[in-house]
N, C-alpha and C positions, 0 to 999 in steps of 0.2 A: 483585354481579356478579363472578364469577371469570374471570380470563383469564390467558393466558401471554404475558408482556410480550416476552420474547425472540423467541418464535415470531411474535408480532404484528409485531415489527420486521422479521423475515425475510420474511413473506408479505404484508405490506401492499403492497409494490410489485407483487406478482403480482395482487392485487385491483385495483390501479390499471390494470395492463395489460389485465385483462379488461374493465374499464370503458371503456378507450379503444377496445377492439374494437367496442363497441356504438355508437360515435359515427361518423357518416359522415365519410369521409376529406376531403370538401370543406370541412368546418367546421374549418379549421386553427387558428383563434384559440381556439375552444373546446377543441380537443385540447391545445394548449399550456397553457392555463389549468388544465385538469384534471390534466395531468402535473405542473405546478408545484405545484398545491395538494396532490396526492397525495404528492409527494416531501417537501414541507414538513411534512405531517402525519406522515410516517414519521420525519423528524428529530425532531419534537416528542415522538413516542412513544418514541424511543430515549433521549431526554435523562434520564428518571428512572433509567435504569440507572446513571448516574454517581452519584446519591445513594443508590440502593439498595445499590450495591456498597461494603461497608465492611470491607475486609480488616484483619486483626489479625496482627502478627508472632507466629510461634510457634503459631498456631491454625489447623491445616490446614482445619478445617471452614469457616473464614471466607474462605478464598482463592478460593472459587467461588460464583458465583450461578447456580444450576442450575434447570432445570425437571425435573419428574419424567419419567423416560424412558418412552416408549411402545413397545410391541412393533410391529415392522414385518414383517420376514421371519424368523419365529421359527425355521424349520428351519435357517437359516444363522447364527443368533445375531445378527441385525441388528436394531438398535433406532433409533428416532428419539430421539436424545439430544443436547440442545443446552445450552450454558451459556457464561458468560464469566468471565474472571479478569483480573488486571492486565495480562496479555500481549495480550489481545484487546479489552478494553473500549474503548480509545481508537481502535483500528483500525475497530471497528464505528461509533463516533461520527464518525470521519473520513469513512467511506463515506456515511453518511446526511447529513453536513454538505455534502459536495462535490456530491452528486447534484442537489439543487435549484439550486445555482449553475450547474451544467452545463446544466440545462434552460433557465435564464434566459439563459445565454450563447448558446444555440442559437436564441434566439427569432427573429432575423432571418436568421441564417446558413444555417439549413436551410430550403430552400424547396420541395424535392421529396420526395415520399413521407414527409410529416411524421408521419403516423399510424404507419407502420412504424418510423420512427426512434425515436419516443417509447416505443413498446411495447418495442423492443429495449433501450432504456436502463433501463426499469423491470425487465425480466427480468434484465438484467445486475446491477442493484442487489440484487435478491433473491439471486442466486447468490453475489455477493461477501459479503454479510452472512452468508449461510448457511455459507460456507467458514470464516469467522472464528469462528462459533459451534458448529460441528459437533464433537461429542465421541464419535461413533461413526466409525471409520475408513472404513467403507463409505459412510456419509452424507457424510463429508468429500469422498470421491472423486467422488460424484455431483455435489455443488455445484461442485467444482473443474472438472470437465468441462463442467458447464452454463454456465460463464463463457465458454467458447470460442465458442459459436455466436453470441450477440448481439454480442460484440466483433468477431468475424469479419465480421458483417454491417455493423457501424458503419464499419469500415475499408473493406470491399469495395464497399459501395453508396454511401456518402456521402463517400468519401475523394477524394484528388487524382488526377492523371492516371495514376499507377502504382499505383492502389489495389488492383487484383486481385493484382498481384505481391506487394505488401506484405501483403495479407490472407492469401494462401496461404502465404507464408513464415512469418508469425506462427503460423498454424494448424499447419503441419508441425513447426516447432521445438517447439511446446508439446506436440503429440501424441506426439512421440518420447519426451520426458521422461515424459509421463503413462503411456505403455505400460510403460516400465521400472518406474515407481513402482507400477503395478498388479501387476506380477510380484512385487515386493518385498512388497506388502501380502498377496498370496496365500501366499507362502512363510512369512511371519510368522504368518498366520492358522492354517496347518496345523501350526505348531510349538506352538501354544497347547494346554495340557492340556484346556481346555474351549473348544469352538469358539465364539468370540465376536469381535466387532469393537469391543468396549468399549475405549476408549482407556486408561482407568484400569487395566483388567486387563492390558493390554499393558505399561503402565509398570511394573507390579509383577512381570512374568513373569521377566525376565532371560533373555538369549539367549547362545548360544555365540559365541566370537570370530569364527569363520569366517562364520557367518550374519550377524553384526553388520557385518562388513566389506562384504560384497556388498550387503546391504540398504541400508546407509548410502550406498554409492556410487550405488545406483539412485535412492533418495530425493533424494540431493544433486544428481544430474544434473537431475532434474525441477525442483527448486527453483532450482538455479543458472541454468537457462535462463530461468526466470521473473524472477529478480532484476533484470537479467541480469548474471552474472559473466563476466569474461574467461575463455576465448575464446568463450563461448556468447551473446554480446551482439549478433551481427550482424543479427538480425531487428529490433532495437529502433529504430535510426535510420529504417529504411524505414517501420515501422509508425507512428512519431511524425510523420514528415514528411507521409505520405499521409493520415493520419487527420484527420477534421474536428477543430476546436478542442476541443470538449467530449470527443471521443474521446481526444485526447492528454492532456487533464486527468485523466480517470478512469484512463487507462492508467498515467500516471506517478504519480498520487496514490494509487491503490489497488491496481491489478493487480500492479505490481512488488512490493508489500509482501506479496503472497501467497507469494513465494519466501522472503523473510527470515522471515516468520511460520512458514512450513512448517519451516524449519530449527529454530526455537525450539520449536515445538509437537510436532513429530514426529521428524525425523531425529536431532537431538542427544540428547534424553532417551531415546528408544527404543533407540538404538544408541550409547550414551555412550562405550563403550570404543573403538569405531571412530572416533568423532568426535575423541576425544583423540589417537588414533594419527595421524589424517590432519590434525590441526590445522595443522601447518607448511605442508602443501600448500594448505589453504584460506586461511590467512593470506597466503601468497605470491600466490595468485590475486586476493585482495582488494586487496592493495597494487599489483599490476600493473594492476588495473582502475582504481584511483584515479589513478595516474600516466598510464596510457594514455588514459583518458577525458578527462583534463584537457588533455593534449597534442593530442589530436585535436580537441577543442573549440577550441583556440587557432587552428587553421588553417581553421575553417569560414567559408564565405561566406554561408550561409543562417542566419538567426537561429534558426529553429526546429530546425534540425539541430544547432546549437551547444547549445541547451538539451537536446536529446535525448542527445547524447554526455555532457553534464554529469551526467546521471542515472547513467551507468555509474560515474563517479567518486564521486558522492555515496553510492550504494548500496554501493560498496566500503568506505566508512567504517562502514556498518552491519555488514557482515560482519566487519570488523576488530574491532569492539566485541564481537560475539557470541563469536568464537573466541579472545578474550582470556581467557574463562572466569573472569571476576570480576564483582562486583556493579556496579562503576563502569562498566566497559566495556559490560556487557549493558544497564544502564539507559540509557546514552548511545546505544547502538545502537537500542533500542526507541523512545526519544524522537526519534532522528533519522529513524525511519520516518515519524513524524507530521510532523516539520519538513519533510522532503522533499516529502511530499504537499501541504503548504500552500504552500511557496515555489515549487517547480517547477510545481505546478498553477497558481499565480498567474502565473508567467512565461508559460506556454502560453496562458492567457487574454489576457494583454497582447499577446503576439505575434499572437493571433487578431484582436484589435482593429485592430492595424496592417494585417493582411492584408485585413480587411473594407474598409478605407479605400483601400488602395493596390494590392491584388491582387498584391503581391510581398512576398517575405521576404528578399530579398538586401540585405545590409548596404550595399552600394555604391549602392543606390537611395534611401537615406535621407541623413541629415546635417542638422543644424540644426533638427530638428523640435521641440526644446524651446521654440523661440520661438513656435510656433503651437499647441502642445499642452502647456502648462505643467503642468496637473493630471495628465495622463497621464504626463508625464515624471517628476514627483515620485513618483507611485505606483510607476512602473517602477524608479526609483532605490532606493526603500525595499525592494522585493522583491529587487533585485539585492544590496543590502547584507546582507539576510537570507540569501540563497543562499551568499554568500561567508563568512558567519559573523562579522559585525560584532557586538561586545559590545553587549548590549541587545536583540538580536533572537534569534529562536528558533534560528537556525543555529549561533550561537556555543555555546550550552549543549550541544547534541547533540555537535558535533565536539570540544569541550573534554573532555567526559566520555569519549568514545571514545578519544581520544589519551591521556588520563590513565590509563584502564584498560589500554590497550595498552602504555604505558611501564612499567607494573608487571609485566606477564606476558609481553609480546612486544616487547621494546625495539627490536631491530633493525628489525622491520617498522614500528613506530611512527615511528621516525626517518625512514624513507623516505616513509611516508604523510603526514607533516607537510608535505612538499613540495607535496602536493596542495592544501593550503590556500593556499599562495602562488600556485600556478598558477591556482587558481579566481579569485583576485583579478585575475590578469593577463587571462584570457580574458573575464571578465565586464565588467570596467571598460573594457577596450579596445573591446569591442562597444558599450558605452554611449557612449563618447566618439565613435565613428564614426557612431552612429545619431542621437544627440540634440544633439551640439554641433558647432561650426564653422558654416560658411556653408551656406545652403540652395542646393544645386546643381541641384535638379530643380523645375521649375515646379509639378508636381503636388503637391509637399509644402507649397506656400504656402497651400493651401486646406483642409488637413486639419482636421476637426472635433475638438474636445476631447471628453472623456468625457461620455457621455449619462447621464441619470438611471438607466436600466437598468444601465449598466456600473458606475456607482458602487454600485448595489445588490448586485452580486455580487463586487465587489473589496473593499469596506470590511470585511465580516466576516472576510476572510482577514487583512487588515492588523491587525485587532483581535487575532487569535490570534498573529500574528507577534510583537507586542510583549508580549502576555500571557505567552507561554512564555518570551520573552527576559528579562522583568523578574521574574516570579514563577513559575519552573518547578515549585515544590513542589506546586502544584495537581495536576500530572500525575505527577511523580516519586513523590509520597507514595502514590498509588494503585497505582503499579507495583511499589514496593519489595518488599512481602511476597511477591508472585508471582515476582519476579526472584530473591529469596533462595531460595525453594522450588525454582525451576528449577535454580539452581546446585547444590543438593543432589543433584538427579537426574543432573547431567552431570559430577559430580566424577570425577577420574581413578581407575582401578582401584586397590584397596587402601585408598582413603579411606573413612571412615565415611559411608554414604549413608542418608538418610531415605527409605525407600520409600513410595510412595503407599499400599501395602497396609496400612501401620501406621495410616493414618487411617481414617475411616469407610469401609467396604467397598463395592465394586460401585457406582460412580457415585453415592455417597451424600454427596458433599461439598456438602451443602445449606446455603447461608448464610441467616441470618435475612433476610427474614421467612419463608422456607420455599420449597418447590419451586414453589408457585403464589402469585401475587401477587393479593391480594384488594382490591377497591375497593367500598365500600358505597355 
């Protein structure tokens, strides 16, 4: 039986959504179980990609695991072309890993319109995985825009009191960037000698400096809003605070990575000269975001808003690593995307547990709860230490590599960025002190229940990866390295010797063994 494993990973959530449509909305328990089972199957289907992807340094054909492209809109040169490499592999796995955890976390939290909520989540997963796998620029844009609607609904329908404001703000910010990116896509398309949206053909084309500058700015704005970079971050705290717990997890864990991934996959290699020219600006915005996000987190009274602003700071480290333009910084930035998805996703899950029990997120409403919730407090402390980069946890490896790479190529920015590590320890540990330690000042905190079996089920897998990456990161860095090295060849400064994708097998033919289709007898 032949099948396309990458496509199966993309469209299985769509099949689950269609199955959910056939179930009556009154059967909420069945709907939840079906969504959980479907998302778990999607994760299990995606796992073989890790073993099938076997990159080899210096062998361009091994850097991609592709499916054979299929014609779609032939008159425009649009194809259905999907594949993964070391830049996208772990982002796909992160998406399929977090989705069943989000479904499990929503089990008791979402009580209204359960069917519509679960369908929205399945459609969102399909769009996210598709975005990471698309190798046709038109297809990428379709998946990119498809993410907007389900995320808008998740925030606007199942969010907090100001959910409509937050959802509209999220939608408008993202749409502004998307429209400009669409213009840049069309301009680039009409500059191609052969009308095609094939990403590999675009890599090998080479564009003039003027076109590079304006197209890079258009792409960069769209991706900077999604990251979000300072000063395009203002939609993020509102979206996080108003979104339901699982919405915040998937927003922080995956959707923000669309921006950083977009820089790596599209903006920087396609318009490499402009990226090099504007690198000082991008580095400055990244460092401002690191310090600004940390300082604003320091004064927050709401735990969830504190974690939201910390994302601005953490994603600043990712951008710092990418625009250092060296292997150490880029590898650290890519690994930090995964680390942030795990650690900040776990923090939002933990904050959601607190809110379910107390219906408040204000730091002043807690204090001393470690005495009544010891297991919860221990897990929260582990994730906090991961977030601030304690050696032995995933956060340390990512931030260390980013700063090491930045010190090599962008030392002034790295020195300022290092203060973000100190500030992160300040705002996170101060929050932990006020929430978990001291005397219990509120009677309601005396009766808080510790972690349930369901909550253990979605927290323990994240804890496993926090220590796995922190203790043995080579599992992940080894798969990333050949693709990162190849990416660096494409984004080298003008005048440097560049290895063009055109010198490798032509026209989307980077087919890694075992071939464009995976066969199972």
